[in-house]
GUVO-63527 format. One record per residue: residue in three letters; y, x, z negated of N, C-alpha, C in turn. Coordinates in steps of 0.1 Angstrom, whole numbers, padded with zeros to 4 digits, always signed. Example, Ala and Ser with C-alpha at 12.3 -4.5 7.8 and 13.67 -1.06 7.14 Angstrom:
<sites>
ALA-0057+0132-0078-0045+0123-0078-0033+0132-0078SER-0022+0128-0071-0011+0137-0071+0000+0129-0079
</sites>
This chain:
<sites>
UNK+1249+1397-0831+1246+1384-0827+1231+1382-0824UNK+1225+1372-0828+1211+1369-0826+1210+1359-0815UNK+1203+1362-0804+1200+1353-0793+1186+1347-0795UNK+1184+1334-0795+1171+1328-0794+1166+1329-0779UNK+1153+1328-0777+1149+1329-0764+1149+1315-0756UNK+1154+1305-0763+1155+1292-0756+1167+1290-0747UNK+1175+1301-0745+1186+1300-0736+1183+1297-0722UNK+1171+1302-0718+1166+1298-0705+1174+1301-0693UNK+1171+1293-0682+1176+1297-0669+1192+1295-0668UNK+1197+1286-0676+1212+1285-0675+1219+1297-0679UNK+1213+1304-0689+1219+1317-0694+1218+1327-0683UNK+1206+1328-0676+1205+1338-0666+1215+1336-0655UNK+1217+1323-0651+1226+1320-0640+1240+1324-0644UNK+1244+1321-0657+1257+1325-0662+1259+1339-0662UNK+1249+1346-0666+1249+1361-0667+1252+1367-0654UNK+1245+1362-0644+1246+1368-0630+1258+1363-0622UNK+1265+1352-0627+1275+1347-0619+1287+1356-0617UNK+1291+1363-0628+1302+1372-0627+1299+1385-0620UNK+1308+1391-0612+1305+1403-0605+1309+1415-0613UNK+1318+1413-0624+1322+1424-0632+1313+1426-0644UNK+1313+1438-0649+1305+1441-0661+1314+1444-0672UNK+1312+1436-0683+1320+1438-0695+1313+1449-0703UNK+1318+1461-0702+1311+1472-0709+1314+1471-0724UNK+1305+1476-0732+1306+1476-0746+1317+1485-0750UNK+1329+1479-0754+1340+1487-0757+1348+1491-0745UNK+1344+1486-0733+1352+1488-0721+1347+1500-0713UNK+1348+1500-0700+1344+1511-0692+1355+1522-0692UNK+1350+1534-0694+1360+1545-0695+1356+1555-0684UNK+1366+1559-0676+1364+1569-0666+1366+1583-0672UNK+1357+1592-0668+1358+1605-0673+1366+1614-0664UNK+1374+1623-0669+1382+1631-0661+1374+1644-0658UNK+1363+1646-0664+1355+1658-0661+1344+1654-0651UNK+1344+1660-0639+1335+1656-0629+1320+1658-0633UNK+1318+1667-0642+1304+1670-0646+1299+1659-0655UNK+1308+1651-0661+1303+1640-0669+1307+1626-0664UNK+1311+1626-0651+1314+1613-0645+1301+1605-0644UNK+1300+1593-0649+1288+1585-0649+1282+1583-0635UNK+1270+1586-0633+1263+1583-0621+1254+1571-0621UNK+1251+1566-0634+1244+1554-0636+1252+1545-0645UNK+1248+1532-0645+1256+1523-0653+1252+1523-0668UNK+1239+1526-0671+1234+1526-0684+1222+1536-0685UNK+1222+1543-0696+1210+1551-0699+1202+1543-0710UNK+1190+1538-0707+1183+1529-0715+1170+1535-0720UNK+1169+1536-0733+1156+1541-0739+1149+1529-0745UNK+1137+1526-0740+1129+1515-0745+1119+1520-0755UNK+1120+1516-0767+1111+1520-0778+1103+1508-0783UNK+1090+1510-0780+1081+1498-0782+1071+1501-0794UNK+1071+1491-0803+1062+1492-0814+1047+1490-0810UNK+1038+1499-0814+1024+1497-0812+1016+1498-0825UNK+1022+1495-0836+1015+1496-0849+1004+1486-0850UNK+0995+1488-0859+0983+1479-0860+0986+1465-0864UNK+0998+1462-0868+1002+1449-0871+1004+1440-0858UNK+1006+1448-0847+1006+1441-0834+0992+1440-0829UNK+0987+1427-0826+0974+1426-0821+0973+1430-0807UNK+0961+1431-0801+0959+1436-0788+0965+1427-0777UNK+0965+1414-0780+0971+1404-0771+0986+1406-0770UNK+0992+1408-0782+1006+1410-0782+1010+1423-0775UNK+1002+1433-0777+1006+1446-0770+1005+1444-0755UNK+0995+1437-0751+0993+1435-0736+1005+1426-0731UNK+1009+1416-0738+1019+1407-0733+1033+1415-0733UNK+1034+1424-0744+1046+1432-0744+1047+1441-0732UNK+1037+1448-0729+1036+1457-0717+1040+1449-0704UNK+1033+1438-0702+1035+1429-0691+1049+1424-0690UNK+1055+1421-0702+1068+1416-0703+1079+1426-0697UNK+1078+1438-0701+1087+1448-0697+1085+1451-0682UNK+1072+1452-0677+1069+1455-0663+1075+1444-0654UNK+1072+1431-0658+1077+1420-0650+1092+1418-0650UNK+1098+1421-0662+1113+1420-0663+1119+1430-0653UNK+1114+1442-0652+1120+1452-0644+1120+1449-0629UNK+1110+1442-0625+1109+1439-0611+1114+1425-0608UNK+1119+1417-0618+1123+1404-0615+1136+1403-0607UNK+1138+1393-0599+1150+1391-0591+1162+1391-0599UNK+1162+1385-0611+1174+1385-0620+1178+1399-0624UNK+1168+1407-0628+1171+1421-0632+1177+1429-0620UNK+1171+1427-0608+1176+1435-0597+1190+1430-0593UNK+1192+1417-0594+1206+1412-0591+1216+1417-0601UNK+1212+1418-0614+1221+1424-0624+1224+1438-0621UNK+1214+1445-0617+1215+1459-0613+1225+1462-0602UNK+1224+1454-0592+1233+1455-0581+1247+1452-0584UNK+1250+1444-0595+1263+1441-0599+1271+1452-0607UNK+1264+1462-0610+1270+1473-0618+1279+1482-0609UNK+1288+1490-0615+1296+1499-0608+1289+1509-0599UNK+1277+1514-0604+1269+1523-0596+1257+1517-0590UNK+1253+1505-0595+1241+1498-0590+1228+1505-0593UNK+1228+1513-0604+1216+1520-0608+1216+1523-0623UNK+1204+1524-0628+1203+1527-0643+1193+1539-0644UNK+1193+1545-0656+1183+1555-0660+1175+1548-0671UNK+1162+1549-0670+1154+1543-0680+1142+1552-0685UNK+1139+1552-0697+1127+1559-0702+1120+1550-0713UNK+1107+1551-0714+1099+1542-0722+1089+1549-0731UNK+1090+1547-0744+1080+1553-0752+1075+1543-0763UNK+1063+1546-0768+1056+1538-0778+1057+1545-0791UNK+1057+1538-0802+1059+1544-0815+1052+1536-0826UNK+1048+1543-0837+1042+1537-0849+1047+1544-0861UNK+1040+1554-0866+1044+1562-0878+1055+1572-0874UNK+1061+1578-0884+1072+1587-0881+1068+1599-0873UNK+1055+1603-0873+1051+1614-0864+1043+1610-0852UNK+1044+1597-0849+1036+1591-0838+1045+1584-0828UNK+1049+1592-0818+1057+1586-0807+1050+1592-0794UNK+1048+1584-0784+1042+1588-0772+1051+1584-0760UNK+1056+1594-0752+1064+1591-0741+1055+1586-0730UNK+1058+1574-0725+1050+1567-0715+1057+1570-0701UNK+1070+1567-0700+1077+1569-0688+1089+1579-0691UNK+1088+1591-0685+1100+1600-0687+1112+1594-0679UNK+1123+1600-0680+1135+1594-0674+1133+1591-0659UNK+1135+1579-0655+1134+1574-0641+1147+1567-0638UNK+1151+1569-0625+1163+1561-0620+1158+1548-0613UNK+1164+1537-0616+1160+1525-0609+1173+1521-0602UNK+1172+1520-0588+1183+1516-0580+1179+1505-0570UNK+1168+1499-0572+1164+1489-0562+1149+1485-0564UNK+1144+1476-0556+1130+1471-0557+1119+1482-0557UNK+1121+1492-0549+1110+1502-0548+1109+1511-0561UNK+1120+1515-0566+1120+1523-0578+1116+1514-0590UNK+1120+1502-0590+1116+1493-0601+1101+1490-0601UNK+1096+1488-0589+1081+1487-0588+1074+1499-0593UNK+1079+1511-0590+1072+1524-0594+1072+1524-0609UNK+1083+1521-0616+1084+1521-0630+1074+1511-0636UNK+1075+1499-0631+1066+1488-0636+1051+1492-0635UNK+1048+1498-0624+1034+1502-0622+1030+1513-0632UNK+1039+1522-0634+1036+1533-0644+1034+1527-0658UNK+1042+1517-0662+1040+1510-0675+1026+1504-0676UNK+1022+1497-0665+1010+1489-0665+0997+1498-0664UNK+0999+1510-0659+0987+1519-0657+0983+1526-0670UNK+0992+1527-0679+0989+1534-0692+0980+1525-0701UNK+0969+1531-0706+0961+1522-0715+0968+1518-0728UNK+0965+1506-0732+0971+1501-0745+0966+1509-0756UNK+0974+1513-0766+0970+1520-0778+0976+1514-0790UNK+0971+1518-0802+0977+1513-0814+0978+1525-0824UNK+0987+1524-0834+0989+1534-0844+0992+1529-0857UNK+0991+1537-0868+0993+1532-0881+1008+1533-0885UNK+1011+1525-0895+1024+1525-0901+1035+1521-0892UNK+1047+1519-0897+1059+1515-0889+1071+1523-0893UNK+1076+1531-0884+1087+1539-0887+1098+1537-0876UNK+1106+1527-0878+1117+1525-0869+1127+1537-0869UNK+1128+1543-0881+1137+1555-0882+1132+1566-0874UNK+1118+1568-0874+1112+1578-0866+1115+1576-0851UNK+1114+1563-0847+1117+1560-0833+1131+1563-0829UNK+1140+1560-0838+1154+1563-0834+1157+1578-0834UNK+1151+1585-0843+1153+1600-0843+1146+1606-0831UNK+1135+1601-0827+1128+1606-0815+1137+1602-0802UNK+1143+1591-0802+1150+1586-0790+1163+1594-0788UNK+1170+1598-0799+1183+1604-0797+1183+1616-0788UNK+1174+1626-0790+1174+1638-0781+1170+1635-0767UNK+1164+1623-0764+1160+1620-0751+1172+1619-0741UNK+1184+1614-0747+1195+1613-0739+1200+1627-0733UNK+1198+1637-0741+1202+1651-0737+1194+1656-0725UNK+1182+1650-0724+1172+1654-0713+1175+1647-0700UNK+1183+1636-0701+1185+1628-0689+1194+1635-0679UNK+1190+1637-0667+1199+1644-0657+1210+1635-0652UNK+1210+1622-0655+1220+1613-0651+1229+1608-0663UNK+1241+1608-0661+1251+1603-0671+1254+1589-0669UNK+1254+1581-0680+1257+1566-0679+1270+1563-0686UNK+1276+1551-0682+1287+1546-0689+1283+1542-0704UNK+1271+1538-0706+1266+1534-0719+1252+1541-0722UNK+1250+1543-0734+1237+1548-0739+1231+1538-0749UNK+1219+1533-0746+1214+1522-0754+1199+1525-0758UNK+1196+1523-0770+1182+1523-0775+1178+1509-0777UNK+1167+1505-0771+1162+1491-0771+1149+1491-0780UNK+1149+1486-0792+1138+1487-0801+1131+1474-0803UNK+1118+1473-0801+1111+1461-0804+1101+1464-0816UNK+1099+1454-0824+1090+1457-0835+1087+1444-0843UNK+1076+1444-0851+1072+1431-0858+1073+1433-0873UNK+1079+1444-0878+1079+1446-0892+1091+1456-0896UNK+1094+1457-0909+1104+1466-0913+1099+1480-0914UNK+1108+1490-0915+1105+1504-0917+1097+1506-0930UNK+1085+1512-0929+1078+1515-0941+1073+1530-0941UNK+1078+1538-0933+1073+1552-0932+1084+1561-0926UNK+1084+1573-0931+1094+1582-0926+1108+1580-0933UNK+1119+1586-0927+1132+1585-0934+1136+1571-0935UNK+1145+1568-0944+1152+1554-0945+1158+1551-0932UNK+1159+1538-0929+1164+1533-0916+1179+1535-0914UNK+1187+1533-0925+1201+1532-0922+1207+1546-0919UNK+1203+1557-0925+1209+1570-0921+1205+1573-0906UNK+1193+1570-0902+1189+1572-0888+1198+1564-0878UNK+1199+1551-0882+1208+1542-0874+1222+1548-0873UNK+1228+1551-0885+1242+1556-0885+1243+1569-0877UNK+1233+1578-0877+1234+1590-0869+1235+1587-0854UNK+1227+1577-0850+1228+1573-0836+1241+1567-0832UNK+1246+1558-0841+1259+1552-0838+1270+1562-0838UNK+1269+1573-0846+1279+1583-0846+1279+1591-0833UNK+1268+1591-0826+1268+1597-0813+1272+1588-0801UNK+1277+1576-0805+1281+1567-0795+1270+1559-0788UNK+1258+1559-0795+1246+1552-0789+1246+1538-0795UNK+1243+1528-0787+1242+1514-0791+1227+1511-0793UNK+1224+1504-0804+1210+1501-0807+1209+1485-0807UNK+1200+1480-0798+1197+1466-0798+1183+1464-0802UNK+1180+1451-0807+1167+1449-0813+1160+1437-0807UNK+1146+1438-0808+1138+1426-0804+1128+1424-0815UNK+1132+1418-0826+1122+1415-0837+1112+1404-0833UNK+1099+1407-0835+1088+1399-0831+1083+1391-0843UNK+1085+1378-0843+1083+1370-0855+1073+1358-0851UNK+1062+1361-0845+1053+1351-0840+1042+1348-0850UNK+1041+1355-0861+1031+1353-0871+1037+1349-0884UNK+1030+1342-0892+1035+1338-0906+1033+1351-0914UNK+1043+1355-0922+1041+1366-0931+1029+1364-0941UNK+1021+1374-0943+1010+1373-0953+1009+1386-0961UNK+1002+1385-0972+1000+1397-0981+0993+1408-0974UNK+0984+1404-0965+0976+1414-0958+0983+1422-0947UNK+0995+1417-0944+1003+1424-0934+1016+1429-0940UNK+1024+1436-0932+1037+1441-0936+1048+1432-0931UNK+1045+1421-0925+1055+1411-0920+1063+1406-0931UNK+1076+1403-0928+1085+1398-0938+1092+1386-0932UNK+1097+1377-0941+1105+1366-0936+1119+1372-0932UNK+1126+1365-0923+1139+1369-0919+1139+1384-0913UNK+1129+1387-0905+1129+1400-0899+1141+1401-0889UNK+1146+1390-0884+1158+1390-0876+1170+1395-0884UNK+1171+1390-0896+1183+1394-0904+1181+1409-0907UNK+1169+1414-0910+1167+1428-0912+1172+1436-0900UNK+1168+1432-0888+1172+1439-0876+1187+1439-0874UNK+1193+1427-0877+1207+1426-0875+1215+1435-0885UNK+1210+1435-0897+1218+1442-0908+1214+1457-0910UNK+1202+1460-0906+1197+1474-0910+1194+1482-0897UNK+1191+1476-0886+1186+1484-0874+1196+1485-0863UNK+1201+1474-0858+1210+1474-0846+1224+1479-0850UNK+1232+1483-0840+1246+1487-0843+1252+1492-0831UNK+1265+1494-0832+1273+1498-0820+1280+1487-0813UNK+1291+1490-0805+1298+1479-0799+1290+1470-0790UNK+1291+1457-0793+1283+1448-0784+1268+1447-0788UNK+1264+1453-0798+1249+1453-0801+1245+1439-0804UNK+1232+1436-0802+1227+1423-0804+1212+1423-0807UNK+1207+1412-0811+1193+1410-0814+1188+1397-0806UNK+1176+1399-0800+1169+1387-0793+1156+1385-0801UNK+1155+1374-0807+1143+1372-0816+1132+1364-0809UNK+1120+1369-0811+1108+1362-0805+1101+1354-0817UNK+1101+1341-0816+1094+1333-0826+1082+1325-0820UNK+1081+1326-0807+1070+1319-0800+1063+1329-0790UNK+1050+1330-0792+1043+1339-0784+1045+1336-0769UNK+1046+1323-0765+1047+1320-0751+1061+1324-0746UNK+1071+1327-0754+1084+1331-0750+1086+1346-0750UNK+1075+1353-0752+1076+1368-0753+1082+1374-0741UNK+1077+1371-0730+1082+1377-0717+1096+1373-0714UNK+1099+1360-0717+1113+1355-0714+1123+1363-0723UNK+1119+1366-0735+1128+1373-0745+1131+1387-0740UNK+1120+1394-0735+1122+1407-0730+1131+1407-0718UNK+1129+1398-0709+1137+1397-0697+1152+1395-0701UNK+1154+1386-0710+1168+1382-0715+1175+1395-0720UNK+1167+1403-0729+1174+1414-0735+1177+1425-0724UNK+1168+1427-0715+1170+1437-0705+1182+1433-0696UNK+1183+1420-0693+1194+1415-0684+1207+1418-0691UNK+1208+1415-0704+1220+1418-0712+1224+1432-0712UNK+1214+1441-0714+1216+1455-0714+1221+1461-0701UNK+1214+1457-0690+1218+1462-0677+1231+1457-0673UNK+1234+1444-0675+1247+1439-0671+1258+1442-0680UNK+1255+1449-0692+1266+1452-0701+1273+1441-0708UNK+1266+1429-0708+1272+1417-0714+1270+1418-0729UNK+1280+1412-0736+1279+1411-0750+1280+1397-0755UNK+1274+1393-0766+1274+1380-0771+1288+1375-0774UNK+1290+1362-0773+1303+1357-0775+1309+1359-0789UNK+1300+1358-0799+1305+1360-0813+1303+1375-0817UNK+1313+1381-0822+1312+1395-0826+1304+1397-0839UNK+1294+1406-0838+1287+1410-0850+1296+1417-0859UNK+1295+1414-0872+1303+1421-0882+1298+1435-0883UNK+1306+1445-0882+1301+1459-0883+1294+1461-0896UNK+1283+1469-0895+1274+1470-0907+1281+1476-0919UNK+1292+1483-0917+1299+1489-0929+1307+1479-0936UNK+1309+1467-0930+1318+1457-0936+1310+1446-0944UNK+1297+1447-0945+1290+1436-0952+1278+1442-0959UNK+1273+1434-0968+1261+1438-0975+1249+1432-0967UNK+1238+1439-0966+1226+1434-0959+1221+1422-0966UNK+1217+1412-0958+1210+1400-0963+1196+1402-0968UNK+1190+1412-0962+1177+1417-0965+1178+1432-0969UNK+1171+1436-0979+1172+1450-0983+1167+1459-0972UNK+1175+1469-0969+1171+1478-0958+1159+1488-0962UNK+1155+1487-0975+1143+1495-0979+1131+1485-0983UNK+1132+1473-0978+1122+1463-0982+1108+1468-0977UNK+1107+1474-0966+1093+1478-0961+1088+1489-0969UNK+1096+1499-0973+1091+1509-0982+1087+1504-0996UNK+1095+1494-1001+1091+1488-1014+1078+1480-1013UNK+1076+1473-1003+1063+1466-1001+1052+1475-1001UNK+1053+1486-0993+1042+1496-0992+1039+1502-1005UNK+1050+1506-1012+1048+1512-1026+1041+1503-1035UNK+1045+1490-1035+1039+1480-1044+1025+1478-1042UNK+1021+1478-1029+1007+1475-1025+0997+1486-1026UNK+1003+1498-1021+0994+1510-1020+0998+1521-1028UNK+1010+1521-1035+1014+1531-1044+1016+1545-1039UNK+1020+1545-1026+1023+1558-1020+1032+1556-1008
</sites>
C-alpha cells in the first residue's frame, strides 16, 4: 500500500485512538523464555546519503527522524504497545560497500531515551556517498538483528531513498532473502525532484519501491513528493511501524504479480550512460 503524506492529523488521531496493536500477521507468544519478546519492534532505519540527495534534503531527512522520535504522537504510540518499548538502530548507506552505522541498537521506552537517540542522530555530521545500492543496505541490515540484545514481536527494515538500485547485487534476491527470515521491509521513496538525464531519478519510484523493494506482512510505502512534507512523511511511517498498523488495502504479494517498473532499471540506466 502506498500512503501519501497528505493524510495529516486525522490519520495520526485515528492511529492513536485504538489501544491494541494489529501486528503484521498477528502477535505470537513464544514458548521459549529466551526468545520471549522484550520489545514491540526491532526497527532498522536505513537512510540514503547518495550524491543524488542534496545537502538540504539530507539535513531535512536527519531532522525528520530526530523530531519524529521525540514527538508526542510517537511516544503515545510507543506506550500503546504490549511492552511499551522498541529497539532501534540507524545507519546511512550509498554504494554496496558504503554503509555507516550512526546509532547502534538503542532501546526507546520513553521521552528520555527518545531524546538521547534524537540527539545522537543530530550530532553526527552530514555526509554523502556515491552510487545507490538498496540491495547493499538490505544485506547490511539483516545481520544487525542478530546483534540486538532485545527480541521483538516484529523485525522491520525502514528504507528511504530517491532512486533505484544501480550498484551491488540485484535488489530482488536481497529483498527475498530478508523476507525469508521473517523481516518486513517498508519504504520511503523520495520523489521531490523531476527526473533528469543528469540524475538517476526515475518516474514512478513509488511503484519501484512497492514492486521491487518492500515486502512482508503489512509492508507499505509512504511517498514523499513535496519537500515541505518530508518530516511529516517520516513521522507517519515511524508511527505506522511502532504501532504495528497496516494499511487497509492488502498489498499483493510480490510473487503474485509482475513489477510495473523493471527491478533492474537502475542498473540498466547506469550501463546505458556510463557503460560499466
